[in-house]
C-alpha positions in Angstrom: 0.0 0.3 0.0 1.5 3.4 -0.9 0.3 6.8 -0.4 1.4 9.8 -2.3 3.1 12.4 -0.5 1.6 15.7 -2.1 4.2 17.6 -0.3 7.5 16.4 -1.7 5.9 14.3 -4.8 7.6 11.2 -3.3 5.9 7.9 -2.4 5.8 6.9 0.7 5.3 3.4 1.9 2.5 2.9 4.3 3.5 1.7 8.1 3.1 -2.1 7.9 0.6 -3.6 10.4 1.5 -5.5 13.3 1.0 -9.0 11.7 3.8 -8.2 9.4 6.8 -8.3 11.9 9.6 -8.7 9.3 8.2 -6.0 7.1 8.0 -3.8 10.1 11.3 -4.4 10.7 12.6 -3.3 7.3 10.2 -0.3 7.4 11.5 1.0 10.7 15.0 0.5 9.4 14.8 2.6 6.4 12.8 5.2 8.2 15.3 5.7 10.7 18.7 8.1 10.4 20.5 6.9 13.4 20.4 4.4 16.3 21.4 3.3 19.6 24.4 0.9 19.0 25.5 -1.0 22.4 28.7 -2.8 22.7 30.3 -4.5 25.7 33.1 -1.9 26.8 36.7 -2.7 26.7 37.3 0.7 28.5 39.3 0.7 31.8 36.7 1.0 34.4 33.9 -0.1 32.4 35.3 -3.3 30.9 32.5 -5.7 30.5 29.3 -3.1 31.3 27.1 -2.3 28.2 27.8 1.0 26.9 25.3 2.4 24.5 26.2 5.3 21.7 24.3 7.0 18.9 25.5 6.1 15.4 24.3 7.5 12.1 23.3 4.9 10.0 21.4 3.9 6.8 20.4 0.8 4.7 19.9 2.7 1.3 18.9 6.4 0.4 15.8 7.5 1.3 12.3 6.8 -0.5 10.0 4.3 -1.6 12.7 1.8 -2.6 12.8 0.2 0.6 16.9 -0.1 1.3 18.7 -3.1 1.6 17.9 -4.0 5.3 21.6 -3.8 6.0 22.4 -1.3 8.4 25.5 0.6 7.3 27.7 2.6 9.7 30.6 5.2 9.1 33.4 4.4 11.8 36.9 5.6 12.8 38.9 3.4 15.4 39.3 7.0 17.2 35.5 6.5 18.6 35.2 4.4 22.1 32.8 2.1 20.8 34.6 1.3 17.8 37.6 0.1 20.1 35.1 -1.8 22.3 34.1 -3.3 18.7 37.8 -4.1 18.2 37.9 -6.2 21.3 34.3 -7.9 21.0 32.5 -7.2 17.7 29.2 -8.2 19.2 26.8 -5.8 19.9 22.9 -4.5 19.8 21.2 -1.6 17.5 18.1 -0.1 18.5 16.4 1.8 15.7 12.7 3.7 16.7 10.3 5.3 14.9 10.3 7.9 17.9 12.9 9.8 15.7 10.1 10.2 12.6 7.2 12.1 12.7 4.9 9.1 12.8 5.3 8.9 16.4 4.7 12.6 17.3 1.8 13.0 14.9 0.0 10.1 16.8 0.7 11.4 20.3 2.9 7.9 21.0 5.3 8.1 23.7 8.8 6.5 22.6 8.2 3.4 24.9 4.9 2.8 23.8 4.8 0.0 21.6 2.8 1.4 19.1 5.6 3.6 18.4 7.4 0.6 17.1 11.3 0.2 17.9 13.5 -2.9 16.5 16.1 -4.2 18.0 19.1 -6.0 16.0 21.6 -8.6 17.3 24.6 -9.5 15.5 28.1 -8.0 14.9 29.8 -4.9 13.3 31.9 -5.7 10.1 34.0 -3.8 7.8 33.0 -3.9 4.4 34.7 -5.5 1.7 35.7 -3.3 -1.3 32.9 -4.4 -3.5 30.3 -3.5 -1.1 31.9 -0.1 -0.2 30.1 2.0 -2.7 26.9 0.9 -1.9 27.7 1.5 1.9 29.0 5.0 0.9 25.9 6.0 -1.4 23.4 4.9 1.3 25.3 6.6 4.2 26.3 10.0 2.3 22.8 10.1 0.5 21.1 10.6 4.3 24.0 12.3 6.1 25.9 14.6 3.7 28.1 16.1 6.1 29.9 13.0 6.6 31.6 13.4 3.3 33.7 16.5 4.5 34.7 14.6 8.0 38.1 15.0 8.8 40.2 12.6 6.5 43.0 12.0 9.1 40.5 10.2 11.3 40.5 7.4 9.0 36.8 6.4 8.5 35.5 3.1 7.3 32.3 2.0 6.3 30.8 -1.3 8.3 27.7 -2.9 8.6 25.8 -4.5 11.0 25.9 -8.2 10.3 22.2 -8.9 11.9 21.9 -12.8 13.7 18.8 -11.8 15.7 15.7 -9.4 15.2 13.4 -8.3 17.6 10.3 -6.0 16.7 8.0 -4.5 19.3 5.5 -2.5 17.4 2.1 -3.6 19.2 0.9 -4.7 22.8 1.8 -8.3 24.0 5.6 -8.4 24.0 8.3 -8.7 21.3 8.3 -10.9 18.2 11.1 -12.5 16.7 11.9 -12.2 13.0 15.2 -14.4 11.5 17.2 -12.7 9.2 16.0 -15.0 6.1 12.3 -13.9 6.9 13.7 -10.4 7.5 15.8 -10.0 4.3 13.3 -11.9 2.0 10.3 -9.5 2.6 9.8 -6.8 0.2 9.5 -3.9 2.5 
């Protein structure tokens, strides 16, 4: 189901119904520009404790095509969470429609399950050369200032390698979506 967005002339996909959890996961990721990435800290005084940090993400340029479903990131080894990932690449990534106009329009508190959020579990891996152009296009189309970030910070493209997905988009608890289900649906 597509709605015509008169203000911009773009087609915008309608929010999926709660019974389509895999589509909801793809929809939420593609609708969001950032997420909370949680690592296990390797830092002195915090070692072994959970540590969450905000990162810009993208699964593809904005628009009705729905993106690839792969959360891409632009990272530097100078960042504290990236230092954690060098010791243990396992992480979780939470993205929420709370950052979009959808929840504000419906007056949903970010903790309200109707303000859908997705929790991905997996690991962060550097992308290979063949995927770097895709990651660059995905990220720089949504976050154009990234292109001008200091070159001496040795930025690199990475992706979240998803192993588990939890969807909270309605009352009654989390829904589990497999990566196979997630990648096979049309957003």
